[in-house]
C-alpha positions as a printed Julia matrix, in Angstrom:
110×3 Matrix{Float64}:
 230.56   92.74  -11.62
 232.19   94.7   -14.42
 229.85   96.31  -16.89
 229.85   98.98  -19.56
 226.69  100.81  -20.55
 224.62   98.3   -18.57
 226.2    95.36  -20.39
 227.83   92.88  -18.05
 231.27   91.94  -19.29
 232.53   89.88  -16.39
 233.18   89.56  -12.71
 236.29   90.28  -10.7
 237.07   90.66   -7.06
 239.58   92.34   -4.83
 240.56   91.78   -1.22
 240.13   95.46   -0.48
 238.12   98.31   -1.95
 241.34  100.28   -2.33
 242.6    97.6    -4.73
 239.34   97.23   -6.64
 239.97   99.92   -9.23
 243.35   98.46  -10.17
 241.78   94.99  -10.45
 239.02   96.26  -12.74
 241.46   98.2   -14.92
 243.68   95.13  -15.22
 240.63   93.05  -16.1
 239.59   95.54  -18.79
 243.08   95.68  -20.25
 243.33   91.89  -20.4
 239.99   91.77  -22.17
 241.12   94.37  -24.73
 238.78   97.04  -23.39
 239.46  100.65  -22.44
 241.35  100.4   -19.16
 241.25  104.2   -18.82
 237.45  104.32  -18.83
 235.66  106.18  -16.08
 234.84  103.78  -13.26
 232.51  103.78  -10.3
 233.27  101.15   -7.7
 230.11  100.11   -5.86
 230.55   97.44   -3.24
 227.64   95.11   -2.71
 226.3    95.7     0.78
 223.37   94.21    2.59
 220.23   96.33    2.07
 220.14   97.7     5.63
 223.76   98.85    5.48
 223.24  100.26    1.99
 220.31  102.32    3.29
 222.36  103.59    6.23
 225.19  104.61    3.9
 222.74  106.43    1.62
 221.14  108.18    4.6
 224.53  109.25    5.96
 225.56  110.64    2.57
 222.26  112.51    2.23
 222.64  113.97    5.72
 226.19  115.08    4.95
 225.02  116.77    1.72
 222.22  118.52    3.61
 224.7   119.69    6.26
 227.02  121.1     3.59
 224.11  122.94    1.96
 222.95  124.29    5.32
 226.46  125.43    6.17
 226.76  127.21    2.82
 223.45  129.01    3.42
 224.54  129.96    6.94
 227.84  131.34    5.66
 226.08  133.39    2.99
 223.64  134.75    5.56
 226.51  135.56    7.94
 228.27  137.52    5.2
 225.05  139.37    4.41
 224.3   140.25    8.02
 227.86  141.48    8.57
 227.52  143.75    5.54
 224.13  145.0     6.75
 225.37  145.66   10.28
 228.43  147.48    8.95
 226.19  149.56    6.69
 224.05  150.46    9.71
 227.12  151.89   11.4
 228.23  149.14   13.76
 231.94  148.59   14.19
 233.6   145.25   13.58
 233.99  144.83   17.34
 230.29  145.49   17.92
 229.3   143.1    15.15
 231.55  140.46   16.71
 229.69  140.88   20.0
 226.28  140.68   18.32
 227.16  137.54   16.35
 229.32  135.93   19.06
 232.26  135.73   16.68
 235.82  136.98   16.82
 236.7   140.3    15.26
 239.02  138.39   12.93
 236.1   136.28   11.72
 234.0   139.4    11.18
 236.82  140.85    9.12
 236.94  137.68    7.03
 233.18  137.68    6.5
 233.17  141.37    5.61
 235.86  140.82    3.01
 234.07  138.03    1.14
 231.33  138.41   -1.43
 228.47  136.04   -2.12
C-alpha cells in the first residue's frame, strides 16, 4: 500500500524489497506526487514473524545501549585506576585487556 499522511493513495508491488523503493517512487511520479518524499518500506509479514522481527530489533538496541554503557564504564575505571597510580600494564592485567586497549580507553573522554 502507498499512503501519505495516513491517506491511502494506491497499491504497488515489487518482486524484491530492494526494488520496492524504486517502484513506489515511480508510482508516485506517475501519479504526479512527490517522488522524492521520505519513504518507509514496511513489508507485510505474518504476525508471528513480525513479532520476532520486533523482538530481535529491540534486543539489538538493548545490546547497543549495554555496550555503550560498558564502554563508558571501562573508560571511567581506566581513568580511576590510572589516577590511583596503576600503570597501563597493571590496568591491562586487572581488566584482562591488552595494553593497547587500555591506551585507547585512557585517551577517550565520555
